[in-house]
N, C-alpha and C positions, 0 to 999 in steps of 0.2 A: 709825206712819209718815210722811217725806214725800210728798206730792206726786210728786218723784221716789224716793221708794224702792219706790214702790206697782208698777210696773214689772215691779220682779226678785226684791221682799221680802215674804212676806206680809204683807196687814193684820194690827197689831196687834203685829207684828216690830221694831223697835227696834235698827240695830246702832250708834248713836252711844251 
């Protein structure tokens, strides 16, 4: 995941 995602989404998870 991106640096912005890490704040709310667990590492290794990519919503895109």
